PQR file of N, CA, C, O and H, with PARSE charges and radii, in Angstrom:
ATOM      1  N   MET A   1      -8.994  -7.890   6.181 -0.4000 1.5000
ATOM      2  CA  MET A   1      -7.911  -7.744   5.215 -0.0000 2.0000
ATOM      3  C   MET A   1      -6.637  -7.287   5.934  0.5500 1.7000
ATOM      4  O   MET A   1      -6.687  -6.525   6.899 -0.5500 1.4000
ATOM      5  N   VAL A   2      -5.521  -7.763   5.445 -0.4000 1.5000
ATOM      6  CA  VAL A   2      -4.229  -7.485   6.070 -0.0000 2.0000
ATOM      7  C   VAL A   2      -3.723  -6.109   5.657  0.5500 1.7000
ATOM      8  O   VAL A   2      -3.842  -5.715   4.497 -0.5500 1.4000
ATOM      9  H   VAL A   2      -5.480  -8.382   4.661  0.4000 1.0000
ATOM     10  N   LYS A   3      -3.157  -5.379   6.623 -0.4000 1.5000
ATOM     11  CA  LYS A   3      -2.562  -4.076   6.351 -0.0000 2.0000
ATOM     12  C   LYS A   3      -1.063  -4.241   6.130  0.5500 1.7000
ATOM     13  O   LYS A   3      -0.453  -5.196   6.612 -0.5500 1.4000
ATOM     14  H   LYS A   3      -3.060  -5.699   7.565  0.4000 1.0000
ATOM     15  N   TRP A   4      -0.480  -3.298   5.395 -0.4000 1.5000
ATOM     16  CA  TRP A   4       0.950  -3.324   5.080 -0.0000 2.0000
ATOM     17  C   TRP A   4       1.570  -1.988   5.455  0.5500 1.7000
ATOM     18  O   TRP A   4       0.950  -0.940   5.275 -0.5500 1.4000
ATOM     19  H   TRP A   4      -0.976  -2.523   5.003  0.4000 1.0000
ATOM     20  N   GLU A   5       2.798  -2.020   5.979 -0.4000 1.5000
ATOM     21  CA  GLU A   5       3.486  -0.804   6.414 -0.0000 2.0000
ATOM     22  C   GLU A   5       4.725  -0.550   5.572  0.5500 1.7000
ATOM     23  O   GLU A   5       5.507  -1.459   5.295 -0.5500 1.4000
ATOM     24  H   GLU A   5       3.302  -2.871   6.126  0.4000 1.0000
ATOM     25  N   CYS A   6       4.889   0.713   5.168 -0.4000 1.5000
ATOM     26  CA  CYS A   6       6.088   1.136   4.456 -0.0000 2.0000
ATOM     27  C   CYS A   6       7.230   1.216   5.462  0.5500 1.7000
ATOM     28  O   CYS A   6       7.126   1.913   6.471 -0.5500 1.4000
ATOM     29  H   CYS A   6       4.254   1.452   5.393  0.4000 1.0000
ATOM     30  N   THR A   7       8.325   0.497   5.185 -0.4000 1.5000
ATOM     31  CA  THR A   7       9.462   0.502   6.109 -0.0000 2.0000
ATOM     32  C   THR A   7      10.286   1.774   6.012  0.5500 1.7000
ATOM     33  O   THR A   7      11.162   2.010   6.844 -0.5500 1.4000
ATOM     34  H   THR A   7       8.409  -0.070   4.365  0.4000 1.0000
ATOM     35  N   VAL A   8      10.014   2.601   4.997 -0.4000 1.5000
ATOM     36  CA  VAL A   8      10.752   3.847   4.823 -0.0000 2.0000
ATOM     37  C   VAL A   8      10.117   4.969   5.642  0.5500 1.7000
ATOM     38  O   VAL A   8      10.809   5.684   6.366 -0.5500 1.4000
ATOM     39  H   VAL A   8       9.302   2.409   4.322  0.4000 1.0000
ATOM     40  N   CYS A   9       8.782   5.121   5.522 -0.4000 1.5000
ATOM     41  CA  CYS A   9       8.137   6.273   6.169 -0.0000 2.0000
ATOM     42  C   CYS A   9       7.047   5.915   7.175  0.5500 1.7000
ATOM     43  O   CYS A   9       6.568   6.786   7.902 -0.5500 1.4000
ATOM     44  H   CYS A   9       8.220   4.540   4.934  0.4000 1.0000
ATOM     45  N   GLY A  10       6.649   4.640   7.226 -0.4000 1.5000
ATOM     46  CA  GLY A  10       5.636   4.232   8.192 -0.0000 2.0000
ATOM     47  C   GLY A  10       4.203   4.313   7.699  0.5500 1.7000
ATOM     48  O   GLY A  10       3.274   4.033   8.458 -0.5500 1.4000
ATOM     49  H   GLY A  10       7.038   3.932   6.636  0.4000 1.0000
ATOM     50  N   TYR A  11       4.004   4.693   6.435 -0.4000 1.5000
ATOM     51  CA  TYR A  11       2.650   4.737   5.866 -0.0000 2.0000
ATOM     52  C   TYR A  11       2.022   3.350   5.947  0.5500 1.7000
ATOM     53  O   TYR A  11       2.694   2.351   5.691 -0.5500 1.4000
ATOM     54  H   TYR A  11       4.758   4.920   5.819  0.4000 1.0000
ATOM     55  N   ILE A  12       0.747   3.281   6.298 -0.4000 1.5000
ATOM     56  CA  ILE A  12       0.022   2.017   6.371 -0.0000 2.0000
ATOM     57  C   ILE A  12      -0.935   1.925   5.185  0.5500 1.7000
ATOM     58  O   ILE A  12      -1.816   2.768   5.015 -0.5500 1.4000
ATOM     59  H   ILE A  12       0.201   4.092   6.506  0.4000 1.0000
ATOM     60  N   TYR A  13      -0.744   0.881   4.362 -0.4000 1.5000
ATOM     61  CA  TYR A  13      -1.698   0.625   3.289 -0.0000 2.0000
ATOM     62  C   TYR A  13      -2.804  -0.248   3.866  0.5500 1.7000
ATOM     63  O   TYR A  13      -2.555  -1.365   4.320 -0.5500 1.4000
ATOM     64  H   TYR A  13      -0.027   0.197   4.500  0.4000 1.0000
ATOM     65  N   ASP A  14      -4.027   0.272   3.843 -0.4000 1.5000
ATOM     66  CA  ASP A  14      -5.189  -0.445   4.348 -0.0000 2.0000
ATOM     67  C   ASP A  14      -6.066  -0.806   3.161  0.5500 1.7000
ATOM     68  O   ASP A  14      -6.640   0.084   2.534 -0.5500 1.4000
ATOM     69  H   ASP A  14      -4.229   1.180   3.474  0.4000 1.0000
ATOM     70  N   PRO A  15      -6.184  -2.091   2.835 -0.5600 1.5000
ATOM     71  CA  PRO A  15      -6.986  -2.505   1.686  0.2800 2.0000
ATOM     72  C   PRO A  15      -8.444  -2.056   1.766  0.5500 1.7000
ATOM     73  O   PRO A  15      -9.100  -1.887   0.738 -0.5500 1.4000
ATOM     74  N   GLU A  16      -8.947  -1.865   2.977 -0.4000 1.5000
ATOM     75  CA  GLU A  16     -10.341  -1.447   3.119 -0.0000 2.0000
ATOM     76  C   GLU A  16     -10.570  -0.043   2.583  0.5500 1.7000
ATOM     77  O   GLU A  16     -11.678   0.281   2.156 -0.5500 1.4000
ATOM     78  H   GLU A  16      -8.414  -2.002   3.812  0.4000 1.0000
ATOM     79  N   THR A  17      -9.531   0.802   2.599 -0.4000 1.5000
ATOM     80  CA  THR A  17      -9.670   2.161   2.088 -0.0000 2.0000
ATOM     81  C   THR A  17      -8.988   2.360   0.742  0.5500 1.7000
ATOM     82  O   THR A  17      -9.312   3.303   0.020 -0.5500 1.4000
ATOM     83  H   THR A  17      -8.631   0.539   2.946  0.4000 1.0000
ATOM     84  N   GLY A  18      -8.042   1.477   0.389 -0.4000 1.5000
ATOM     85  CA  GLY A  18      -7.324   1.609  -0.877 -0.0000 2.0000
ATOM     86  C   GLY A  18      -6.410   2.820  -0.877  0.5500 1.7000
ATOM     87  O   GLY A  18      -5.936   3.252   0.174 -0.5500 1.4000
ATOM     88  H   GLY A  18      -7.779   0.710   0.975  0.4000 1.0000
ATOM     89  N   ASP A  19      -6.166   3.362  -2.051 -0.4000 1.5000
ATOM     90  CA  ASP A  19      -5.319   4.553  -2.225 -0.0000 2.0000
ATOM     91  C   ASP A  19      -5.986   5.409  -3.287  0.5500 1.7000
ATOM     92  O   ASP A  19      -5.586   5.402  -4.452 -0.5500 1.4000
ATOM     93  H   ASP A  19      -6.551   3.012  -2.905  0.4000 1.0000
ATOM     94  N   VAL A  20      -7.000   6.142  -2.875 -0.4000 1.5000
ATOM     95  CA  VAL A  20      -7.837   6.912  -3.790 -0.0000 2.0000
ATOM     96  C   VAL A  20      -7.019   7.872  -4.647  0.5500 1.7000
ATOM     97  O   VAL A  20      -7.292   8.025  -5.838 -0.5500 1.4000
ATOM     98  H   VAL A  20      -7.324   6.148  -1.929  0.4000 1.0000
ATOM     99  N   GLU A  21      -6.022   8.517  -4.052 -0.4000 1.5000
ATOM    100  CA  GLU A  21      -5.210   9.488  -4.798 -0.0000 2.0000
ATOM    101  C   GLU A  21      -4.456   8.838  -5.953  0.5500 1.7000
ATOM    102  O   GLU A  21      -4.150   9.495  -6.948 -0.5500 1.4000
ATOM    103  H   GLU A  21      -5.800   8.392  -3.085  0.4000 1.0000
ATOM    104  N   SER A  22      -4.157   7.540  -5.820 -0.4000 1.5000
ATOM    105  CA  SER A  22      -3.448   6.819  -6.885 -0.0000 2.0000
ATOM    106  C   SER A  22      -4.395   6.012  -7.766  0.5500 1.7000
ATOM    107  O   SER A  22      -3.955   5.262  -8.636 -0.5500 1.4000
ATOM    108  H   SER A  22      -4.406   7.006  -5.012  0.4000 1.0000
ATOM    109  N   GLY A  23      -5.700   6.171  -7.535 -0.4000 1.5000
ATOM    110  CA  GLY A  23      -6.675   5.455  -8.344 -0.0000 2.0000
ATOM    111  C   GLY A  23      -6.896   4.014  -7.934  0.5500 1.7000
ATOM    112  O   GLY A  23      -7.391   3.212  -8.725 -0.5500 1.4000
ATOM    113  H   GLY A  23      -6.057   6.781  -6.828  0.4000 1.0000
ATOM    114  N   ILE A  24      -6.532   3.672  -6.696 -0.4000 1.5000
ATOM    115  CA  ILE A  24      -6.706   2.317  -6.189 -0.0000 2.0000
ATOM    116  C   ILE A  24      -8.005   2.266  -5.381  0.5500 1.7000
ATOM    117  O   ILE A  24      -8.138   2.946  -4.364 -0.5500 1.4000
ATOM    118  H   ILE A  24      -6.130   4.323  -6.052  0.4000 1.0000
ATOM    119  N   ALA A  25      -8.944   1.467  -5.837 -0.4000 1.5000
ATOM    120  CA  ALA A  25     -10.257   1.394  -5.204 -0.0000 2.0000
ATOM    121  C   ALA A  25     -10.198   0.712  -3.842  0.5500 1.7000
ATOM    122  O   ALA A  25      -9.330  -0.123  -3.589 -0.5500 1.4000
ATOM    123  H   ALA A  25      -8.835   0.914  -6.663  0.4000 1.0000
ATOM    124  N   SER A  26     -11.130   1.079  -2.973 -0.4000 1.5000
ATOM    125  CA  SER A  26     -11.231   0.387  -1.697 -0.0000 2.0000
ATOM    126  C   SER A  26     -11.522  -1.084  -1.961  0.5500 1.7000
ATOM    127  O   SER A  26     -12.198  -1.430  -2.929 -0.5500 1.4000
ATOM    128  H   SER A  26     -11.835   1.757  -3.178  0.4000 1.0000
ATOM    129  N   GLY A  27     -11.008  -1.939  -1.094 -0.4000 1.5000
ATOM    130  CA  GLY A  27     -11.176  -3.372  -1.262 -0.0000 2.0000
ATOM    131  C   GLY A  27     -10.069  -4.025  -2.070  0.5500 1.7000
ATOM    132  O   GLY A  27     -10.105  -5.236  -2.290 -0.5500 1.4000
ATOM    133  H   GLY A  27     -10.459  -1.657  -0.307  0.4000 1.0000
ATOM    134  N   THR A  28      -9.075  -3.242  -2.523 -0.4000 1.5000
ATOM    135  CA  THR A  28      -7.965  -3.785  -3.310 -0.0000 2.0000
ATOM    136  C   THR A  28      -6.887  -4.326  -2.374  0.5500 1.7000
ATOM    137  O   THR A  28      -6.297  -3.575  -1.599 -0.5500 1.4000
ATOM    138  H   THR A  28      -9.047  -2.259  -2.344  0.4000 1.0000
ATOM    139  N   SER A  29      -6.636  -5.620  -2.450 -0.4000 1.5000
ATOM    140  CA  SER A  29      -5.602  -6.213  -1.588 -0.0000 2.0000
ATOM    141  C   SER A  29      -4.214  -5.737  -2.028  0.5500 1.7000
ATOM    142  O   SER A  29      -4.019  -5.322  -3.170 -0.5500 1.4000
ATOM    143  H   SER A  29      -7.115  -6.231  -3.080  0.4000 1.0000
ATOM    144  N   PHE A  30      -3.269  -5.805  -1.111 -0.4000 1.5000
ATOM    145  CA  PHE A  30      -1.906  -5.376  -1.419 -0.0000 2.0000
ATOM    146  C   PHE A  30      -1.333  -6.163  -2.588  0.5500 1.7000
ATOM    147  O   PHE A  30      -0.648  -5.610  -3.448 -0.5500 1.4000
ATOM    148  H   PHE A  30      -3.428  -6.142  -0.183  0.4000 1.0000
ATOM    149  N   GLU A  31      -1.622  -7.466  -2.609 -0.4000 1.5000
ATOM    150  CA  GLU A  31      -1.119  -8.334  -3.673 -0.0000 2.0000
ATOM    151  C   GLU A  31      -1.663  -7.935  -5.048  0.5500 1.7000
ATOM    152  O   GLU A  31      -1.026  -8.184  -6.071 -0.5500 1.4000
ATOM    153  H   GLU A  31      -2.179  -7.915  -1.910  0.4000 1.0000
ATOM    154  N   ASP A  32      -2.840  -7.317  -5.061 -0.4000 1.5000
ATOM    155  CA  ASP A  32      -3.461  -6.919  -6.326 -0.0000 2.0000
ATOM    156  C   ASP A  32      -3.074  -5.513  -6.786  0.5500 1.7000
ATOM    157  O   ASP A  32      -3.516  -5.065  -7.844 -0.5500 1.4000
ATOM    158  H   ASP A  32      -3.358  -7.114  -4.230  0.4000 1.0000
ATOM    159  N   LEU A  33      -2.254  -4.817  -6.001 -0.4000 1.5000
ATOM    160  CA  LEU A  33      -1.775  -3.502  -6.429 -0.0000 2.0000
ATOM    161  C   LEU A  33      -0.876  -3.681  -7.654  0.5500 1.7000
ATOM    162  O   LEU A  33      -0.180  -4.690  -7.766 -0.5500 1.4000
ATOM    163  H   LEU A  33      -1.895  -5.180  -5.141  0.4000 1.0000
ATOM    164  N   PRO A  34      -0.885  -2.709  -8.575 -0.5600 1.5000
ATOM    165  CA  PRO A  34       0.014  -2.813  -9.736  0.2800 2.0000
ATOM    166  C   PRO A  34       1.470  -2.919  -9.295  0.5500 1.7000
ATOM    167  O   PRO A  34       1.844  -2.381  -8.253 -0.5500 1.4000
ATOM    168  N   ALA A  35       2.284  -3.602 -10.076 -0.4000 1.5000
ATOM    169  CA  ALA A  35       3.704  -3.790  -9.742 -0.0000 2.0000
ATOM    170  C   ALA A  35       4.438  -2.461  -9.608  0.5500 1.7000
ATOM    171  O   ALA A  35       5.413  -2.360  -8.863 -0.5500 1.4000
ATOM    172  H   ALA A  35       1.981  -4.039 -10.923  0.4000 1.0000
ATOM    173  N   ASP A  36       3.973  -1.443 -10.328 -0.4000 1.5000
ATOM    174  CA  ASP A  36       4.645  -0.141 -10.293 -0.0000 2.0000
ATOM    175  C   ASP A  36       4.029   0.831  -9.282  0.5500 1.7000
ATOM    176  O   ASP A  36       4.365   2.015  -9.279 -0.5500 1.4000
ATOM    177  H   ASP A  36       3.181  -1.525 -10.933  0.4000 1.0000
ATOM    178  N   TRP A  37       3.128   0.336  -8.421 -0.4000 1.5000
ATOM    179  CA  TRP A  37       2.534   1.187  -7.392 -0.0000 2.0000
ATOM    180  C   TRP A  37       3.617   1.625  -6.421  0.5500 1.7000
ATOM    181  O   TRP A  37       4.501   0.844  -6.070 -0.5500 1.4000
ATOM    182  H   TRP A  37       2.855  -0.626  -8.423  0.4000 1.0000
ATOM    183  N   LEU A  38       3.544   2.881  -5.989 -0.4000 1.5000
ATOM    184  CA  LEU A  38       4.520   3.441  -5.052 -0.0000 2.0000
ATOM    185  C   LEU A  38       3.814   3.990  -3.825  0.5500 1.7000
ATOM    186  O   LEU A  38       2.652   4.392  -3.894 -0.5500 1.4000
ATOM    187  H   LEU A  38       2.826   3.516  -6.274  0.4000 1.0000
ATOM    188  N   CYS A  39       4.513   4.004  -2.714 -0.4000 1.5000
ATOM    189  CA  CYS A  39       3.974   4.594  -1.490 -0.0000 2.0000
ATOM    190  C   CYS A  39       3.545   6.022  -1.789  0.5500 1.7000
ATOM    191  O   CYS A  39       4.336   6.802  -2.321 -0.5500 1.4000
ATOM    192  H   CYS A  39       5.457   3.677  -2.658  0.4000 1.0000
ATOM    193  N   PRO A  40       2.300   6.383  -1.455 -0.5600 1.5000
ATOM    194  CA  PRO A  40       1.826   7.732  -1.760  0.2800 2.0000
ATOM    195  C   PRO A  40       2.480   8.829  -0.919  0.5500 1.7000
ATOM    196  O   PRO A  40       2.349  10.012  -1.234 -0.5500 1.4000
ATOM    197  N   VAL A  41       3.177   8.447   0.139 -0.4000 1.5000
ATOM    198  CA  VAL A  41       3.827   9.435   1.004 -0.0000 2.0000
ATOM    199  C   VAL A  41       5.280   9.678   0.594  0.5500 1.7000
ATOM    200  O   VAL A  41       5.701  10.823   0.424 -0.5500 1.4000
ATOM    201  H   VAL A  41       3.284   7.486   0.395  0.4000 1.0000
ATOM    202  N   CYS A  42       6.051   8.580   0.436 -0.4000 1.5000
ATOM    203  CA  CYS A  42       7.484   8.753   0.186 -0.0000 2.0000
ATOM    204  C   CYS A  42       7.966   8.209  -1.160  0.5500 1.7000
ATOM    205  O   CYS A  42       9.119   8.425  -1.535 -0.5500 1.4000
ATOM    206  H   CYS A  42       5.709   7.651   0.574  0.4000 1.0000
ATOM    207  N   GLY A  43       7.092   7.504  -1.892 -0.4000 1.5000
ATOM    208  CA  GLY A  43       7.481   6.997  -3.200 -0.0000 2.0000
ATOM    209  C   GLY A  43       8.232   5.683  -3.184  0.5500 1.7000
ATOM    210  O   GLY A  43       8.801   5.286  -4.200 -0.5500 1.4000
ATOM    211  H   GLY A  43       6.156   7.328  -1.587  0.4000 1.0000
ATOM    212  N   ALA A  44       8.244   4.992  -2.035 -0.4000 1.5000
ATOM    213  CA  ALA A  44       8.936   3.702  -1.948 -0.0000 2.0000
ATOM    214  C   ALA A  44       8.161   2.638  -2.732  0.5500 1.7000
ATOM    215  O   ALA A  44       6.935   2.705  -2.820 -0.5500 1.4000
ATOM    216  H   ALA A  44       7.781   5.315  -1.209  0.4000 1.0000
ATOM    217  N   PRO A  45       8.870   1.661  -3.298 -0.5600 1.5000
ATOM    218  CA  PRO A  45       8.206   0.600  -4.062  0.2800 2.0000
ATOM    219  C   PRO A  45       7.555  -0.426  -3.123  0.5500 1.7000
ATOM    220  O   PRO A  45       7.805  -0.426  -1.917 -0.5500 1.4000
ATOM    221  N   LYS A  46       6.722  -1.292  -3.692 -0.4000 1.5000
ATOM    222  CA  LYS A  46       6.028  -2.321  -2.911 -0.0000 2.0000
ATOM    223  C   LYS A  46       7.000  -3.192  -2.116  0.5500 1.7000
ATOM    224  O   LYS A  46       6.665  -3.663  -1.030 -0.5500 1.4000
ATOM    225  H   LYS A  46       6.518  -1.292  -4.671  0.4000 1.0000
ATOM    226  N   GLU A  47       8.201  -3.406  -2.652 -0.4000 1.5000
ATOM    227  CA  GLU A  47       9.174  -4.255  -1.984 -0.0000 2.0000
ATOM    228  C   GLU A  47       9.588  -3.725  -0.607  0.5500 1.7000
ATOM    229  O   GLU A  47      10.109  -4.466   0.226 -0.5500 1.4000
ATOM    230  H   GLU A  47       8.474  -3.022  -3.534  0.4000 1.0000
ATOM    231  N   ASP A  48       9.344  -2.419  -0.385 -0.4000 1.5000
ATOM    232  CA  ASP A  48       9.713  -1.811   0.902 -0.0000 2.0000
ATOM    233  C   ASP A  48       8.592  -1.864   1.932  0.5500 1.7000
ATOM    234  O   ASP A  48       8.672  -1.202   2.967 -0.5500 1.4000
ATOM    235  H   ASP A  48       8.921  -1.816  -1.062  0.4000 1.0000
ATOM    236  N   PHE A  49       7.550  -2.644   1.660 -0.4000 1.5000
ATOM    237  CA  PHE A  49       6.435  -2.782   2.595 -0.0000 2.0000
ATOM    238  C   PHE A  49       6.514  -4.131   3.299  0.5500 1.7000
ATOM    239  O   PHE A  49       6.962  -5.120   2.719 -0.5500 1.4000
ATOM    240  H   PHE A  49       7.485  -3.182   0.820  0.4000 1.0000
ATOM    241  N   VAL A  50       6.076  -4.160   4.554 -0.4000 1.5000
ATOM    242  CA  VAL A  50       6.011  -5.399   5.322 -0.0000 2.0000
ATOM    243  C   VAL A  50       4.573  -5.597   5.800  0.5500 1.7000
ATOM    244  O   VAL A  50       3.858  -4.643   6.108 -0.5500 1.4000
ATOM    245  H   VAL A  50       5.712  -3.357   5.026  0.4000 1.0000
ATOM    246  N   GLN A  51       4.183  -6.851   5.848 -0.4000 1.5000
ATOM    247  CA  GLN A  51       2.837  -7.197   6.286 -0.0000 2.0000
ATOM    248  C   GLN A  51       2.718  -7.021   7.783  0.5500 1.7000
ATOM    249  O   GLN A  51       3.627  -7.387   8.528 -0.5500 1.4000
ATOM    250  H   GLN A  51       4.763  -7.626   5.598  0.4000 1.0000
ATOM    251  N   LEU A  52       1.606  -6.465   8.230 -0.4000 1.5000
ATOM    252  CA  LEU A  52       1.349  -6.294   9.654 -0.0000 2.0000
ATOM    253  C   LEU A  52       0.445  -7.418  10.138  0.5500 1.7000
ATOM    254  O   LEU A  52      -0.366  -7.950   9.379 -0.5500 1.4000
ATOM    255  H   LEU A  52       0.868  -6.168   7.625  0.4000 1.0000
ATOM    256  N   GLY A  53       0.592  -7.772  11.407 -0.4000 1.5000
ATOM    257  CA  GLY A  53      -0.286  -8.769  11.995 -0.0000 2.0000
ATOM    258  C   GLY A  53       0.101 -10.108  11.734  0.5500 1.7000
ATOM    259  O   GLY A  53      -0.566 -11.041  12.181 -0.5500 1.4000
ATOM    260  H   GLY A  53       1.250  -7.340  12.023  0.4000 1.0000
TER
END
């Protein structure tokens, strides 16, 4: 699965681990995150993330 990086703070969203604190289960792809999901570190929107690899 592809990882995504927040261009504001450098947080890496890894679909294999999800975002447990935000209620996002492991195995959730970036594309399947809710439209209103925010970076758990800095609060940036999905639009501020870039695909890695």
